[in-house]
N, C-alpha and C positions, 0 to 999 in steps of 0.2 A: 710760781707755786705759792709765794707768800700772799699774793692777791686772792688765790683760791681759798687759802686757809682763812683769811680775814672775812671773805664773803660767806664762807660756810658758817663761821661763828656768828655773823650777823643774822643769817637766815635762821640758825638754831635759836637765837635769842628771840626773834620775832615769832616763831611758830612752834615753840617747844610743846604746847599742849594740843596739837592738832593732828593730822590724819594720814593714813596710808591705806590703800586698798589691797596692797600686797601684804596682808596680815599673816602673822605666823605665830605658832605656839612654841613653848620651850621644849627642848629635847628631854629634860628631866621629867620624871613621873609626877612631881609635885606641882603641876601647873594649877593655876586658879580655876575654879569651876566655870567662870565666865571668860576665860582666856580665849582669844581668837583662834579660829580653826587653822591648823597647820596646812600649808599649801605646798604641794610637790610640783616642781616645774621641770621641764626638759630643755631649757634654753641652751644648755651646753651639750645637747645630744645624749644626756644621761639623766636619770631621775635624781633630783636633789631637793632638799628642803629649801624653800625660798630664802629664808633668813641666813642660810649657810652659804649662799652663792655670792662670791665676791664680784658681783656685777650689778649695776643698777637695773632693776626689773620692777615693773608694776604689773601685778597679776590679778585677775578676776576669776573667781570660781563660778560655777553654774548658778549658785544662789545669788552671788553678787550681780551677775549679768541680768538675772530676772528681776531682782529687787530694784536695780537702777534703770531697768528697761533699756539696756544697751542693744540697739538693733542695727546700727550702721557705724561707719568710721567716725562720723561727726559726734555721735554719742560717746564713743570711746575717748576721743580727743578731749572732750569737756572734762573728763574725770581723771586724766593722766597728766602729771606734771612733765613738762618738757616735750609734749606731743601737741602739735597744732595741726589743723586740717583746713585746707583751702580747696573748695570745689570749683576749679577753674572752668566754669561754664559747661556743664553737662557731664554725663557719666564717662565720657571719653578722656577726661583730663583731671582725674582726682589727684590731689596733692597732699599726702601726709608729710609732715615736717617734724623731725626729731632733733632737738638740741640746736635749733637755728640753722640747720643745713638746708636752706631753701633753694629751690631751682624752679624755673618755669618751663623751659624746653628740655628735650632729651628724656632719658630714663629716670625713674624715681631714685632718690637717694636713700629711700627706706625700702627694704625687702619685706614683702608680705607673703606669708606661708599659710597653707591649709594642711594640717597634719604633717608639717615638715616639708611640704612640697611647694616650690616657688610658684607664685602667681605672677604672670608676666603682664606688662603693660599697665598704663594708668587707668584703663577702663576696667580691668579685671580684679582690682583690689578692694572695691567697695561692695562687699557682699551683704546680703541679708543674713544677719547673724542669728540663726536659729539652731537649736539642738546642739549647743556647744557645752563642753565640759569645762573649758578654761580658755582664757585669753592671756597671752604673755606679751608685754611690750618691753623689749630689750633695748637699752639705750647705749649709744656709743657704737663705734664700728664693730660689726660682727663678721668681718670679711674672712677672718682666719678659719672659722668653722662653717660659715654659711655661703660665703662668696656671693655671686649673683646680686651685686649692687646693694648689699647691706652696708652701704657706705656710712650712714649715720645711725643705723639701728635696724631692728627687725620687729615685726609684729607676727605672732604665731597664733593662729586659731586652731584649737584642738577640739575635735568633735567627740560626742559621747560614744562610749563603747556599748556593745550589746550587753544586756543584763542576764544574770543567772536564772532569774524567775520571770514569768510572763508579766509584763507591765504594759500599760497604755496610758496616754494622756492627750488631752485636747484643750485648746485655748482659743477663745474668740475675743476680738477687740473691736470696739466701735468708738467713733469720736466725731468731732466737728470737722469741717472741710472735707466731708465725704469719706472719712477713714473707715475702712472695713478690712480686718485681717483675721486669718485663721491659721493655726498651726496644729499639727497632730503627729504622734509617733506611736509605734508599737515595737516592743522589744522582748526577747526571751529566747529560750533554748529550742532548737529543733531536735537535737539528740544530746547524748552525754558529751559529745566532742564538738558540736556545731551550734553556734548562736547567731541570731540575726537582729538587726535593727533597721526599721524603715520609717520614714517620716516625710512630711510634705507641708507646704505652706502656700497661701495666696495672700495678696495685698492689693487693695484698690484705694486710690486716693485722688480726690478731685483737685488738690493743689491749694496753695495759699494765694495765688495771684491770677488775675485775669488781664487779657490784652486790652489796652486802651484804644487799639485800632479796630478790632472786630468783636471784642467782648468774649473771645474764646478762652478756654482753659489753657494755662501755660505749663505749669510744673506738675501735671498729673502723673499718676503711676498706676500701671496694671501689671503686676508681677506674680509669677508662681514658680514653684520648683519642688524637687524631690531629692531625697538622700537615702542611700541604702548601704548597709554594712553587714558583711559576713565574717565571722571569726571561727577558725577551725584550730582546735588544740588537741591533737590526738594523744599527746602526753605532756608532761610538765616541762619538757625541754623545748618543744616546738610550738610556734604560734604563727598562723597565717591570717592576714586581715585583708579582705577585698572591699574596697570602697568605691562608691559611685555617687556622683551628684549631677543634677540637671537643673537648669534655671532658664527662664524666659522672661524678658523684661520689655515692656512697652511704656516708655517714659516720655513726658513732654519735653519742651525746651527749658533751658535754664531761665529763670525770671530775671532778665538783664535789660538794661537800658543805658543809653548814652547820657552822660551828664554834660550839660552845656558849659562851654568855657566861660571863665569869669575874669580873665586878666591877660596882660601882655598884648595890649592893643597894637594892631599893625595891619598890614595889607597881605592877605593870604596869597600864596603863589597862584597866578592865573586869574586873580580877581581884577575887575576894572579898577582904574586908578582912584576912582571916587569912593570905593568901598573899603572901609576899615572895620575890623572885627577883633573880638577877643581871640587870641591865638592859643591860649593854654587854660588849664584849670589848676588853681592853686588851693591848698588847704584841705579840710576834711570833706570827704565825699559824702553826700547825703544818702539816706535810704530811699527805697522805692515804695510808692503807694501800692496798696493791694490791687487797685484797678488801673495802675499807671505803667504797665510794662509795654514798651513800644515794640512789639513783635507781631508778625502775622501768624495766625494759627489755622486759618481756613485752608483746606486742601485746594491745590491748583491742578487742573488736568495735566497729566504727564509729569507731575512732581516725583522725583526719585523716592522710592519707598512708599509712595502713595499719600503721605501726609508729613507734616512737620513733626519732629520728635526724634527720639533715640530708641532704637530697637536692637536687642541683643539676645543671643541664644548660646548657652554654654553647656558643654559636656565635659566632665572630668572623671577619670578613673585611676585607681592606684592599687598596687599589690605590695603589701608589706610583709616580709618574711623574717622571722627571728628564730635563731636556734642558740640555746644556752648549752655550751660545752662544759660548763663548770667554771674553769679559770677564765674563759673568754666567752663573749657573745658575738655571733655573726648576724648582721642586719643587712637586708637588701630592700630597697624601696624603688619600685618601677612605677612611673606615672605617665599618663597621657592626658592632654587637654586640648579641646578645640572650641573656638569661639567665633561666631559670626556676628558682626556688628554693622549697623547702618544708621546714620543720623542725617537729618536735614534740619537746619536751623535758619531762621531769618538772619541774613548775613550782614545787615547794617544796623539793626536795632534803632531805627529812627523813623520819624514821621515829619513831613513837611508842614510847618506851622506858620509859614509866611504867606500873607495875602497875595503877594506878587509872584509866588512860586519860589523854588529853591534851585540854586545853581548846582551844576555837576562839576566834575573835576577831570580834566585831561581828555575828554571825549567831545570835541566840538560838534560832532554829528548828533549829540543828544541835547535837546532844548531844555529850558528850565522845567522842572517837574512841578505840577500844580499842587496847590495846598491840599493836604489830606493824603497825598501820595505816600506810600510806605514801602513798596516792594522794589527797592533799589538793587538788592542782590540777595542771594542765599548761599549758604555754605553747606556742602553735603559730602558724605564720604561713605564708601563701602569698604569693609575690612574683613579679612579672614586671618585668624591666628591659630597656629598649631604648635603645641609644645610636647616634646618627649624628653624625659629625664630618667637617669639611672644613678642611684647612689648605693655603694657597698661600703660597709665599714665593719671593723673588728675592734672590739673594746674589751678591756680587762674587767674583772668582776667588781672592782672598786673596793676590795678588801685588803689591799696590800699597801706597803709603804710607798710604792710607786704605782699610780694608776695611769693608764694610757689609752689612746684611741687613735686609729689610723683609718683613712678612708679614701675612696675615689668617687668622683662625680662627673657625669656627662650630661650635657644639656644641648638640645637641638630645637631651634625655633624658626618658624616660617611666618612671615607677616606680608600679606598681599593686600594692597589697597588701591582704591580709585578715589582720588581727591577731585571734587567738583567745585568750581567757582563760577557761578552763573548769575546773569543779570536779567531776570525775566521782565523787568519793566522797561527795558530799552526799547524805544519806539521806532528808531531807525538804526541803521547799522552800515558798516563798510560793505562795499559791493565786491571787494577783491580779497583774495586770501592774504592773511597777515600772520606771520609766525610770532609776532610780538603783540598779540591782542589779549591783555590780561582779563578782559571781560568774559572770555570764553575759553578758559584753560580747563583741561581735563587730564592731568597727569596721572599715570598709573605707576605704582611702585611695587617692588618686590625686595624685601629685606630678609636675609637669613643670618642666623647666628649659630655657631657651633663652639661649645666650650668644653674643655677638659681640665680637670683640676685634681690634685692630690692634697690631702690635708691630714693633720695630726695634732694631738695634744698630749702633754705629760703633766701629771700632778705629782710632785714630790712632797710628801708629808714629812718634812725634816724633823719635826717634833709633834707632840700631840696637839700643839696649838699653832705651829707655823707651817704654812704650805707655800710652795713656789710652783707656779703654773706657767708652762710655755706652750704656745700654739703657733702654728704656721700653716699657710696655704699657698700653693703655687698654682696659678691659673693661666691658661692660654686660650684665647678666644679669637675666632676668625669670623668676620662679618663680610657679607656681600651685599651690594646694593645695585639695583637696576631701575631706571626710570625711563618711561617712554611718554613724552608729552604729546598730546594731540590737541588740535585746534578746530574751531567751528567757523564756517563761513557760509555765505549765501549758497543755497543749492545750485545756483547757476554757475558758481565758480568751479574751476577745475584745479586739481592738485598740481603743484609745480613739478617739473621734471626732476627725476633723481631722488624722489622721496623714498623713505624706508618704511615698509609696512609695520604697523604696530598691532594689528589684529583688531577684532571687533570690540566695540565698547559695550560692556555688559549691562548697562542700565539706561533707562530712558532719561531724557532731559526736558526741561520745561521751556516753553516759549511763550512770549506774550501774544495775546490774540491780535494786538495792534501792530505787531512787529512784522517786517517783511520776511523774517525767518519763520515762515509757516511750514507745516509739514515736518518731515524728518530732516534734521540737520545733517549736512555732510561732514564727515570726520576725516581730517587730514593729519598725517604725522608731520613732524617738523621737516622741512626740506633740507636736502644735502647742502652743507656749507653754512648753515645758520650758526649763530654764536653757541659756544659750548654750554652756556647757561640754559639754553632751551633745547639743545640737541639731545638725542638718545644718550643716556649715561649708564655706564656699567663699571663698577670698580670693586675693589676688595681691600681689606686691611686686617692686620693681625696684631693683637696686643698680648703681652705676657708680663706678669708681675707676681711678686711675693708679698704676702700680707701677714706679718707676725703680730703676736700679742704676748705680753708678759704680765703676770699678776702675782703680787706678794700679799698674802692674807695672814692675819694673826687673830686667833680666837682669844680675846681677853679673858672671857669666862663663858659659860654655856649660854649667856644671854646677850653677848656683845661680840661683834666682829668688826675689825678695821682692815682696810685693804688699800693698795695703791697699784695702779696699772699703767701700762703704755700699750697703745695699739696703733697700727698703721692701717688706714682705710684706703681703698682704691676702687674707682669705678671706671669701667671701660669707656672709650670714646664712641663715636657713632657718625651718622650721616645727617646732613641737612637735606631734607627731602623735597623742599619747595623748589619751584622754578626760578625764584627771584634771588638766586645766589650765583656768585661767580665761581669759576673753576677752583680757585684756591680756597674757597669757603665751603666746598662740598663736604669736607670731613672736619671733625673735631677730635681732639686727643683725650686720653685718660686724665682724670684728676685724682689727687691724693690728699690725704690728711695725716698728720701726726697728732695723736690724742693722748692726753695725760689726765689721770683721774685719781682722786682719793675719796674714800667713803667710809661711813660708819653705819652699821645695822645693829639695832639694840632693842631690848625689851626690858622695861623697868617697872618697879612698884608692883610686884607680884603679877606681872604680865598685863597690868591695866594700861600701861603706856607703851606704845610702839613708836620708836623714833628712828628714822632712816634719813641720812643726809649724804649727798655726793656733790663734790666740786670738780669741775673739769675745765680744761683748756684745749682748744682745737686750732691747729695751724693748717689752714686749707690752702693748697697750692695748685696752680694750673687750673683754676676753677672754670667750669663750663658756664660762662655767663651769657647774657642775652645782648647781642650787638644789633645795631640798626643799619640796614643796607639801603643807601639811597636808590630809589627807583624813579625813573623819569617816564612820564606818559603825557603826550599832548603838550609838551613844553613845560609841564609843571612837575615838581618833585615831591615825593613822599618817602616813607621809610618802611621797610619790611624787616621782620625780626629773624634772627638765626643764632645758633649756638656757636660760641667762640671761646678759646682758651686765653683770655686776656686778664683774668682777675685773680686776686688772692684775698683771703679773709682771715680774721682772727675772731674766735668765739670763746668767750668766758661764760661760765654758768654755774649756778647752784640749784640743786633740787632737794626739796624736803618733803617727806611723807610721814605723817604721824596720825595716831589715833589714841583716844583716851576714853576708857569706860569708867564713868563716875560710880555707877551702881548697876543693878539689874534693869533699870528703866532707861537711863540716859547715857548716851555715848556721843562723842564728837569725832568726826573724821575731817581731815584737811590735807592740803598739799600746797606747795608754792614752788614756782620756777622763776629764777632770774636768769635772763639770757641776753648777753651783750654781744650781738653779732654785727660786726662792722667790716667793710671792705678795707683791707690794708693796701691794696693796689688794684685799681680798675680805671684804666684810661681807654675809653671807647673811641678809637681813631678811625672807625669804619666810615664816618662821614667827614673825615678831616679835610678832604679836598674841597668839599662844598663850604665848610666852615672857614677854611683859609681864604676863600674868595671874598668872604665877608669880613676878613681880618680877625677871625676868632680862633682860639686854640682848640685842640681836641678836648672832648668832654672828660673831665676828671671826677670820678666818684669816690676818691679816697676818703675814708672816714665816714662814709654814708652807711646807714643801716641796710641790712639785707631785706628784701621785700618779704612781707607776710609774717614777720617775726616780732611779736611784742616783747618789750623788755621785761614786763612783769605779767604773771598769770597766777591766780590762786583759786583754790576751792575751799569752802567751809560747808560742812554737811553735818548738822545735828540730827540725831536719830533717837527715836523714842519707842521702846517696847511697852505698850500701854497695858497695865495690869487689868486682866479680865477674869471673870468667873466662868468655869466650864472649859470646853476643849478649844474654843476659838482664841487665836492669837492675833493681836492687833498691833501693827507697826506703822510708824509715820516717819518720814524723812523729808528734808529740804536740801537741795543742792544749789548753793550760791556760787556762781562762777564769774570771775572778773578777769579781763585782760586789758592791758594798756594799749595805746594806739600802736599801729603798725603802718608800714608804707606800701604803696601800690607798686612802685618801681624803684630802681636803684638811684634815681635822681632825688627821691624823697620829697618831691613837690606836692604829691597828693597823699593823703593818709586816711586810714580807717580810724575813727575816733575810739575812745575807750568803749568797751562793750561789757555789759553786765546782764546776766540772765539768772533766773531763779526757776527751778523745777521742783514740783511737789509730788510726793507719792504717799498714799495711804493704802495699806494692804491688810486684808483679813484672811486668815487661813484656819482650817481645822483638820489638816492632814489629807483629806480627800479632795476638797475643793479650795480654790484660791480666788479672791476678788480683789482687784486693785483699781483704785481711782488715781488718775495721773493728770498733771498739768505741766506741759513743757513751755518754757519762756512765758511764765505767768504774767509778766508785766509788758509783754508784747514789744520787746526791744527790736527795733527795725534797722540796726546797724548792718551795713552791707557785709556779705561773707567773703567776697572776692572782687578783684578789679584788675584790669589790664589796660595798657595803652591801646587806644583805638582811634578811629577817625569819624568825624561828624560829616556824613555824606551830604547833608543839607547845607553845609557851610564851607564849601570849597575844600572839604576833606581836612580841615584843621584838626590837630591832635586833641582828642578828648578822651577821658576815661570811660570805659565800659564797666559797669558794676553789676554784681549779682545780688539780688535781694535776700534778706534774712529768712530763716525758717521762723515763721510767726507763731503766735500762741496756738497750742494744740491741747485740747481737753478731751479726755476719753475715759473708758472703763474697759478692763480686761477681766474675763471670767474663765477660769481654768478648772479642769477636773482630772484627777488621777484615778484610773480604773484599777 
């Protein structure tokens, strides 16, 4: 606790005149004319003034969202202290990180909600952020009130409500890199008791990168969607809100490439004795050239989905019912969501650049691949996701000495997928059935989750200034998992006796024109008696836990609040769905945190200065880390990743948000986050047997930094309201964002260097129309956004980082009109 206090004082000294986007105004009537707008948030499932909530929250109003041009999670993360965002190679694996609680595999540690409704999966959280009233980023565990994996925090998107009068607006955006976007909405009354709001958007983008193999577009986007809301209020006590959203996305591949190894000279497994190569990459990973992405983009006949890329279609609907009985309010939220997703990526991200050809790994029937070859493998997946949820809660009016809330939550999820790992460039192949042929795996999985929980909170206003809050949630979750692996062989082969049927494979598969695998491939289930790691798998597990939170807050005066809190976070376990795990690795268990926080929220100097600071400590136990599983093929060894509970971590941090308005023309906003996230225990003994043969101990990561978490991150944003004559208002702002280096993996051998970007906005408005010029990443910083451990398939499969290129400089203009 003393360390937190010292760090908080240090941060306060460094940043006392800088910024917060969660601006708030004083409760008293004597606020300054240019004081920031009061923000009302619902982070604790009730409406509260942001500065009065004893929780660290960064909030953005509709005006903030438009002025900063917040359109995706990456934009939100740049402006929010304590929030980082790592796009781990495509829309299927988006990774928001709050307060250093980073993970690679498994469920997210951050819960993302749309109008209070949980969005499942890593692919469903990065929405096109249009027609929003507010964004709330709530930091620290929110398990007591939200559950559903709000292990490190929560992000809540709140859409706009229908208006009392007829309104309409439209906005068109154009820019370099083929950017074209349009959004529009109409809102108003249908009758005295019924209101509506409908809107839609489309976005087209050619991407920042081109393939160095075939010159095709890599990270393109073609997206569109619609949103609709109906509100019925027959009297002052009852309100019914029906919401519907639809979106369809057709995106390219992530702009990713293998980085060649640069050290650790030795002989790769399986290499001729005369061949010695660099076995690892050490140091700062470089960026990727705009025309240097080593992926295939051209369609291949029979390719799953028809082409490379990521395609998704989502439908969401909800019914929100509220009845105010006077002393209490009853709320019911019923929600349904369905998402279909399919992606096909270049699976190796390499091109053979050696004159004599490139060796392969573990498959002696495959000769060296010639120079210029690139289609070594592809990765593809079909997925179907369905969510049903129901929340019912009863809350007091909030006007008593004791305020309270109780509720019940039910969640039902189905996830069905087909994972494809194919090698279309293989020119020859085995002539007999093999249950252990990783080149032709086609596992199908079905995951289900059912969760029941009860939750409640009590606020005791012991005095006019001192409040004690207690919250708790009890949750029980049951998961089921079934996997049916299938394998491909020459059509002349016959399935072994005693096989168990797995049903038809729903998608086509690609074959090389030069391969003996011509025509339709025969699909076989795993034969009876094969190892458990590849045989049909079906299992079930249940988790139950309680997650309390206690908060002590004291209102020093109307403009200052201090608080201290304790919260326990918990995230359920799950299943490792790949084929390359052993029976005792099939499941992983829940992880927990104990969190301690102190904070100050204040407004000073006639509301010209806003200064919020929070210090925290997180003790993370039974952490779901990434372990490496040795896999042998063709006499050579490599590693495959899976989730395991072998780690623990300690995270210390300080967050500061401030803003200062010098006069009617100039204001400065800023924030800072110091995050010290280190493993306190992490010994990966999954490869201990192989290491022991070489006389080496198990790998110990104690004291290493958690991946993707920079120690320092800050924002400085000067803003100018330019004096003009007439009705036109002119505003200009610059957002300078810096973050220190972070690491690719737990071994800390590779790192992303320091990253600094500058965004500019100049906006002119006259009430009816709005014109904005914008530049993102003005100085074209090329620092990679993400990276993972991967293999160089042109170099005996030595371990090499796979990195994703940065979002490069984007210049454009937006023109909007309010009808």
